[in-house]
C-alpha positions as CSV (number, residue, x, y, z in Angstrom):
1,X,199.0,65.1,64.8
2,X,198.3,67.6,67.6
3,X,196.5,70.0,65.7
4,X,199.0,70.9,63.1
5,X,202.0,69.2,64.7
6,X,203.6,66.5,62.9
7,X,204.1,63.1,65.0
8,X,206.2,60.2,63.4
9,X,205.8,57.0,65.3
10,X,207.7,53.7,65.1
11,X,206.3,50.7,66.7
12,X,203.6,50.7,69.4
13,X,204.0,52.2,72.8
14,X,203.9,49.9,75.9
15,X,202.6,51.5,78.9
16,X,204.8,49.4,81.2
17,X,207.9,50.6,79.4
18,X,209.7,53.8,80.5
19,X,210.0,56.6,77.9
20,X,212.7,59.4,77.6
21,X,211.9,62.8,75.9
22,X,214.4,65.0,74.3
23,X,213.9,68.4,72.6
24,X,216.4,69.6,70.1
25,X,217.3,73.3,69.4
26,X,219.7,74.3,66.6
27,X,220.2,76.2,63.5
28,X,219.8,74.7,59.9
29,X,222.8,72.8,59.0
30,X,224.1,72.0,62.6
31,X,223.3,68.5,62.1
32,X,220.0,68.0,63.9
33,X,218.7,65.5,61.2
34,X,221.9,63.4,61.2
35,X,221.7,63.3,65.1
36,X,218.0,62.3,65.2
37,X,218.9,59.4,62.8
38,X,221.8,58.4,64.8
39,X,219.6,58.4,67.9
40,X,216.9,56.2,66.2
41,X,219.6,53.7,64.9
42,X,221.2,53.4,68.1
43,X,217.8,52.7,70.0
44,X,217.2,50.1,67.3
45,X,220.5,48.4,68.0
46,X,222.2,49.2,64.7
47,X,226.0,48.7,64.9
48,X,228.8,49.7,62.4
49,X,229.4,45.9,61.8
50,X,225.8,45.7,60.5
51,X,226.9,47.9,57.5
52,X,223.3,49.4,57.7
53,X,221.8,52.7,58.3
54,X,218.2,53.8,58.6
55,X,217.5,57.3,57.5
56,X,214.4,58.6,59.1
57,X,214.9,62.1,58.9
58,X,215.6,64.0,55.5
59,X,219.1,65.5,55.2
60,X,219.6,69.0,56.1
61,X,221.4,69.9,52.8
62,X,218.0,70.3,51.2
63,X,217.0,73.9,50.3
64,X,216.7,76.7,53.1
65,X,213.2,77.5,51.8
66,X,212.2,73.9,52.2
67,X,213.7,73.6,55.9
68,X,212.2,76.9,56.9
69,X,208.6,75.5,56.1
70,X,209.1,72.5,58.6
71,X,206.8,72.2,61.4
72,X,207.6,71.0,64.9
73,X,208.0,67.2,64.3
74,X,207.8,64.5,67.3
75,X,209.5,61.3,66.5
76,X,208.5,58.4,68.9
77,X,210.7,55.2,68.7
78,X,208.9,52.3,70.5
79,X,209.3,48.6,70.5
80,X,213.2,48.5,70.8
81,X,213.5,48.5,74.5
82,X,216.3,46.0,75.5
83,X,218.2,46.3,72.2
84,X,220.5,49.1,73.4
85,X,218.4,51.0,75.6
86,X,216.0,50.2,78.5
87,X,213.6,52.7,77.5
88,X,211.8,54.2,74.2
89,X,212.7,57.5,73.0
90,X,210.6,60.7,72.1
91,X,212.4,63.4,70.2
92,X,211.0,66.8,69.5
93,X,212.6,68.6,66.6
94,X,212.1,72.3,66.3
95,X,212.3,74.0,62.9
96,X,215.2,76.5,62.7
97,X,214.5,79.9,64.5
98,X,215.6,83.2,62.6
99,X,213.2,82.6,59.7
100,X,213.9,85.1,57.0
101,X,210.4,86.2,56.9
102,X,210.5,87.6,60.6
103,X,209.9,87.2,64.2
104,X,206.3,86.6,63.6
105,X,207.1,83.1,62.2
106,X,209.4,82.4,65.4
107,X,206.5,83.3,67.7
108,X,204.4,80.5,65.6
109,X,207.1,77.9,66.7
110,X,206.5,78.9,70.3
111,X,202.8,78.6,70.0
112,X,203.2,75.1,68.4
113,X,205.3,74.0,71.2
114,X,202.8,75.5,73.7
115,X,200.0,73.4,71.9
116,X,202.1,70.4,72.2
117,X,202.8,70.9,75.9
118,X,199.1,71.6,76.8
119,X,197.2,69.2,74.6
120,X,195.9,66.0,76.4
121,X,197.7,63.9,73.9
122,X,200.9,66.0,73.8
123,X,204.2,66.0,75.7
124,X,204.0,67.0,79.5
125,X,207.7,66.3,80.6
126,X,211.1,66.6,79.3
127,X,214.1,64.6,80.4
128,X,216.7,66.8,78.2
129,X,216.9,69.8,75.9
130,X,219.7,69.4,73.5
131,X,221.4,72.7,72.0
132,X,222.8,71.1,68.7
133,X,225.9,73.1,67.7
134,X,229.0,72.4,65.5
135,X,232.3,71.7,67.2
136,X,233.9,74.4,64.9
137,X,232.0,77.1,66.6
138,X,234.4,79.3,68.7
139,X,232.2,82.3,69.4
140,X,228.4,82.5,69.2
141,X,227.2,84.5,66.2
142,X,224.2,86.8,66.7
143,X,222.2,84.6,64.6
144,X,223.2,81.6,66.7
145,X,222.6,83.4,70.1
146,X,219.3,84.3,68.8
147,X,218.4,80.8,68.0
148,X,219.5,79.6,71.5
149,X,218.0,82.5,73.3
150,X,214.7,81.9,71.5
151,X,214.8,78.3,72.6
152,X,215.7,79.1,76.3
153,X,213.0,81.8,76.5
154,X,210.3,79.1,76.3
155,X,211.1,77.3,79.5
156,X,210.8,77.6,83.4
157,X,213.9,78.0,85.5
158,X,213.5,74.3,86.6
159,X,214.6,73.3,83.1
160,X,218.3,74.6,83.4
161,X,219.7,71.4,84.7
162,X,218.3,69.4,81.7
163,X,219.9,71.5,79.0
164,X,222.9,69.9,77.3
165,X,225.2,70.8,74.4
166,X,225.3,68.2,71.7
167,X,228.2,68.8,69.6
168,X,228.2,67.8,66.0
169,X,230.8,67.3,63.3
170,X,233.3,66.5,66.0
171,X,236.8,64.9,65.9
172,X,236.6,63.6,69.3
173,X,238.6,66.3,71.2
174,X,237.3,68.4,73.8
175,X,235.6,71.4,72.4
176,X,237.3,74.1,74.5
177,X,236.5,77.2,72.2
178,X,232.9,76.0,72.0
179,X,232.6,75.6,75.8
180,X,234.3,79.0,76.1
181,X,231.8,80.5,73.6
182,X,228.8,79.0,75.6
183,X,230.1,80.6,78.9
184,X,230.9,83.9,77.2
185,X,227.3,84.0,75.9
186,X,225.9,83.0,79.3
187,X,223.9,80.3,77.8
188,X,222.1,78.6,80.8
189,X,222.6,74.7,80.8
190,X,223.8,71.8,83.2
191,X,227.2,72.1,84.4
192,X,229.8,69.4,85.3
193,X,231.9,69.5,88.7
194,X,234.3,72.1,87.0
195,X,231.5,74.4,86.2
196,X,231.8,73.7,82.6
197,X,228.6,73.1,80.2
198,X,227.8,69.3,80.1
199,X,228.3,68.1,76.4
200,X,228.5,65.1,74.3
201,X,230.4,64.7,71.0
202,X,229.0,63.4,67.7
203,X,230.6,62.8,64.2
204,X,228.2,63.2,61.4
205,X,229.6,60.7,58.8
206,X,227.3,57.8,59.9
207,X,225.1,57.9,56.8
208,X,228.1,57.6,54.5
209,X,229.0,54.2,53.1
210,X,230.2,51.8,55.9
211,X,233.5,50.2,54.7
212,X,236.2,49.1,56.8
213,X,238.4,52.2,56.6
214,X,240.0,53.6,59.7
215,X,238.2,57.0,59.4
216,X,234.8,55.6,59.1
217,X,235.5,53.4,62.3
218,X,236.9,56.4,64.2
219,X,233.9,58.5,63.2
220,X,231.5,55.8,64.4
221,X,233.5,55.4,67.7
222,X,233.0,59.0,68.3
223,X,229.4,59.0,67.9
224,X,228.9,55.8,69.7
225,X,230.6,57.2,72.7
226,X,228.5,60.2,72.5
227,X,225.3,58.3,72.3
228,X,226.3,56.2,75.1
229,X,227.1,59.1,77.3
230,X,224.1,60.9,76.5
231,X,221.7,58.1,76.8
232,X,223.3,57.4,80.2
233,X,222.5,61.0,81.1
234,X,218.9,60.3,80.1
235,X,218.7,57.2,82.1
236,X,219.7,58.7,85.3
237,X,217.8,62.0,84.9
238,X,214.4,62.4,86.4
239,X,211.6,63.9,84.1
240,X,210.8,67.5,84.6
241,X,207.2,68.4,84.4
242,X,206.3,71.1,82.1
243,X,204.0,73.2,84.4
244,X,206.3,76.1,84.9
245,X,207.3,76.2,81.3
246,X,203.4,76.3,80.3
247,X,203.1,79.2,82.7
248,X,206.2,80.8,81.1
249,X,204.8,80.5,77.5
250,X,201.4,81.7,78.8
251,X,202.9,84.8,80.5
252,X,205.1,85.5,77.7
253,X,202.2,85.5,75.0
254,X,200.1,87.7,77.5
255,X,203.2,90.2,77.9
256,X,203.4,90.5,74.0
257,X,199.5,90.9,73.7
258,X,199.4,93.2,76.5
259,X,202.2,95.6,75.4
260,X,200.7,95.5,71.8
261,X,197.4,96.5,73.2
262,X,199.2,99.1,75.4
263,X,200.9,100.7,72.5
264,X,197.6,101.2,70.8
265,X,196.0,102.5,73.9
266,X,198.8,104.9,74.6
267,X,198.7,106.3,71.1
268,X,195.1,106.9,71.4
269,X,195.7,108.5,74.7
270,X,198.3,110.7,73.3
271,X,196.1,111.9,70.4
272,X,193.2,112.7,72.7
273,X,195.7,114.7,75.0
274,X,196.8,116.6,71.7
275,X,193.2,117.3,70.8
276,X,192.5,118.6,74.2
277,X,195.9,120.8,74.2
278,X,194.6,122.1,70.8
279,X,191.4,123.2,72.3
280,X,192.8,124.6,75.6
281,X,195.3,126.7,73.8
282,X,192.5,128.1,71.5
283,X,190.2,128.8,74.4
284,X,193.0,130.5,76.4
285,X,193.6,132.8,73.5
286,X,190.0,133.5,73.1
287,X,189.5,134.4,76.7
288,X,192.7,136.7,76.5
289,X,191.4,138.7,73.6
290,X,188.0,139.0,75.4
291,X,186.3,138.0,72.3
292,X,182.8,137.7,74.2
293,X,180.7,138.5,71.3
294,X,182.7,136.3,68.8
295,X,181.7,132.6,68.8
296,X,184.5,130.4,69.9
297,X,185.6,127.8,67.2
298,X,188.7,125.7,66.8
299,X,189.8,123.0,64.2
300,X,191.2,119.9,65.9
301,X,192.6,116.5,65.0
302,X,190.0,114.2,66.5
303,X,191.1,110.5,67.2
304,X,188.7,107.9,66.2
305,X,188.5,104.0,65.7
306,X,187.5,101.9,62.7
307,X,187.8,98.4,61.7
308,X,190.6,97.4,59.2
309,X,191.0,94.2,57.3
310,X,194.1,92.3,57.6
311,X,195.6,89.6,55.5
312,X,194.4,86.2,55.6
313,X,198.0,84.7,55.2
314,X,198.2,80.9,56.1
315,X,201.2,79.2,57.3
316,X,201.3,75.5,58.6
317,X,197.5,75.5,57.9
318,X,197.0,78.3,60.5
319,X,195.6,81.7,60.2
320,X,198.5,83.6,61.7
321,X,197.2,87.2,61.1
322,X,194.0,86.6,62.8
323,X,192.9,89.1,65.6
324,X,191.1,88.6,68.8
325,X,189.2,91.8,69.4
326,X,186.8,93.1,72.1
327,X,183.8,94.7,70.5
328,X,182.9,96.5,73.9
329,X,186.1,98.1,74.3
330,X,186.9,98.3,70.6
331,X,190.4,97.1,71.1
332,X,192.7,94.4,69.7
333,X,193.4,92.0,72.7
334,X,195.7,89.5,70.7
335,X,197.1,90.5,67.6
336,X,199.1,89.6,65.7
337,X,199.6,85.9,65.6
338,X,196.7,84.5,67.4
339,X,196.0,81.1,66.3
340,X,192.9,80.3,68.4
341,X,189.2,80.9,69.0
342,X,188.5,83.7,71.7
343,X,187.7,81.1,74.4
344,X,190.8,79.2,74.0
345,X,193.1,82.4,73.4
346,X,196.0,82.6,75.9
347,X,195.1,86.2,77.0
348,X,191.8,84.7,78.5
349,X,191.9,83.8,82.1
350,X,189.0,82.6,84.1
351,X,186.6,83.4,81.3
352,X,187.7,87.0,81.1
353,X,190.3,89.0,79.0
354,X,193.4,90.0,80.7
355,X,194.3,92.6,78.0
356,X,191.4,94.8,77.1
357,X,190.4,98.0,79.1
358,X,187.6,96.5,81.0
359,X,188.8,92.9,81.3
360,X,185.6,92.0,79.6
361,X,184.2,88.4,79.4
362,X,185.1,86.1,76.6
363,X,181.7,86.5,74.8
364,X,182.4,90.1,73.8
365,X,185.4,89.0,72.0
366,X,185.5,87.9,68.2
367,X,188.3,86.5,66.1
368,X,188.4,87.6,62.4
369,X,190.4,89.0,59.6
370,X,190.0,92.7,60.9
371,X,191.5,94.7,63.5
372,X,190.8,98.1,65.1
373,X,193.0,101.0,64.1
374,X,193.0,104.4,65.4
375,X,193.0,107.3,62.9
376,X,192.5,111.2,63.1
377,X,190.2,113.5,61.4
378,X,189.8,117.2,61.2
379,X,186.7,118.5,63.0
380,X,185.4,121.9,64.2
381,X,185.0,122.4,67.9
382,X,182.8,125.1,69.5
383,X,181.7,126.2,72.9
384,X,178.9,123.9,73.2
385,X,181.2,120.9,72.5
386,X,183.4,121.9,75.3
387,X,180.3,122.2,77.7
388,X,179.3,118.8,76.7
389,X,182.5,117.2,77.5
390,X,183.1,119.2,80.8
391,X,181.3,117.2,83.5
392,X,182.3,119.8,86.1
393,X,181.8,123.1,84.4
394,X,179.7,124.6,87.2
395,X,182.5,124.4,89.6
396,X,185.7,124.8,87.5
397,X,186.6,126.9,84.5
398,X,186.6,125.2,81.0
399,X,190.4,125.6,81.0
400,X,190.7,123.8,84.5
401,X,188.3,121.0,83.3
402,X,190.5,120.4,80.3
403,X,193.7,120.4,82.2
404,X,191.9,117.7,84.5
405,X,191.3,115.6,81.5
406,X,194.9,115.6,80.4
407,X,195.9,114.7,84.1
408,X,193.5,111.7,84.0
409,X,194.9,110.6,80.6
410,X,198.6,110.7,82.0
411,X,197.5,108.6,85.0
412,X,195.8,106.3,82.7
413,X,198.9,105.8,80.7
414,X,201.0,105.2,84.1
415,X,198.4,102.7,85.1
416,X,198.7,100.8,81.7
417,X,202.6,100.8,82.0
418,X,202.3,99.3,85.5
419,X,200.1,96.7,84.3
420,X,202.5,95.6,81.5
421,X,205.6,96.0,83.8
422,X,203.9,93.4,86.1
423,X,204.0,90.7,83.3
424,X,207.8,91.2,83.1
425,X,207.9,90.7,87.0
426,X,206.1,87.6,86.7
427,X,208.4,86.2,83.9
428,X,211.5,87.1,86.3
429,X,210.1,84.7,88.9
430,X,209.6,81.7,86.7
431,X,211.3,82.0,83.2
432,X,214.7,80.6,82.6
433,X,215.5,83.7,80.2
434,X,213.3,86.6,80.4
435,X,214.4,88.7,77.4
436,X,213.7,86.7,74.3
437,X,214.6,88.4,71.1
438,X,210.9,88.3,69.9
439,X,209.8,90.4,72.8
440,X,212.8,93.0,72.7
441,X,210.8,95.4,70.4
442,X,207.9,95.3,72.9
443,X,210.0,95.6,75.9
444,X,212.0,98.6,74.4
445,X,208.8,100.3,74.0
446,X,207.8,99.8,77.4
447,X,211.3,101.0,78.8
448,X,211.1,104.2,76.8
449,X,207.6,104.9,77.8
450,X,208.4,104.4,81.6
451,X,211.5,106.8,81.2
452,X,209.0,109.5,79.7
453,X,206.9,109.0,82.8
454,X,209.8,109.3,84.9
455,X,210.0,105.8,86.2
456,X,213.1,104.1,86.9
457,X,212.2,100.4,87.3
């Protein structure tokens, strides 16, 4: 295993033999398991005439609950080079995106792949990304588009020419409706000379009893042709290093963490602004009434921070609701979904945090089952309180001083928005797909706040 990633290995790797790596993305029930079994049997040299079938991966007709608890699994097939293929196979099977428990669990899948790609003993190059889809699909449902978008959002732009459609449950005919659906949904993938998505056809009956019936022979012919075509594609394609993909995954995690932190800081800023406005209005009324002899006092809602316990829920042996927090800035730098210690957290760069206000060193950060939350409480403010907070009271009136505080808070908010927007710009430059569904909520917040600020980027 690579941390909590599952690795299933057949045979022993020979360094002198080439290896081809495939990553599969598809919804539960599309036929990924049967396709993996077909690839393994093909690599082992199993033919229809052998009347044998090795089932390596469990069928997808198991319960949805079971399938949703699957981790990213890496299958490695060594020792059969020369049987059918001149290379060994590594197949990365991703669990189905769109878990009913929410986007948070899809983020965990991305983080598992991130671990796999950056680990010393992990996967550092890809030859193909297979979009596993049924031949009967004539339009991409919102769910299926979400699944493909989630998969595509992981990669750098340099992976596009490696993405192919692996069409299951096929009768051998050209899947015109499916190809049209992929084009209509603007799914980025390798294209042929006619600018159509590159695809390979597979029938999913290989695991059934192999008897001399015409329909079984035809089913086998369809799949063998698809396997032959797909492995020929693998043989001629050069590996793509995952450096840019790692950059995308890192940038996406930082974007999400940055905007999450931004939301909390903007809320605090807005609460402070509201408090100052309350004081300003009360002070203005006080001065207008010339109440020189009456002591000034006003009740306001003061913003403050405190620690709040968070759930210690585990998924795939990982604390998924842990938070990395800065104890100096009193901010949440990576919450929720952080699975690493502060020193290894994705939001850290060159020993410092890229998220918290002061960009503090790693040493000021802790990981735990708590986070900072902003709350409000009613407090009384008097003239002495205002004098203490007014650093320039000798030169300006209290009202002008408070107005200056509001201006500074608005400028800080604008700077925070610009900082987050820069992460989006970085993704534009390197990501195959910038807008993953899992970041839509954060991006919508960012866009709304920029509009409030009168920014049109």
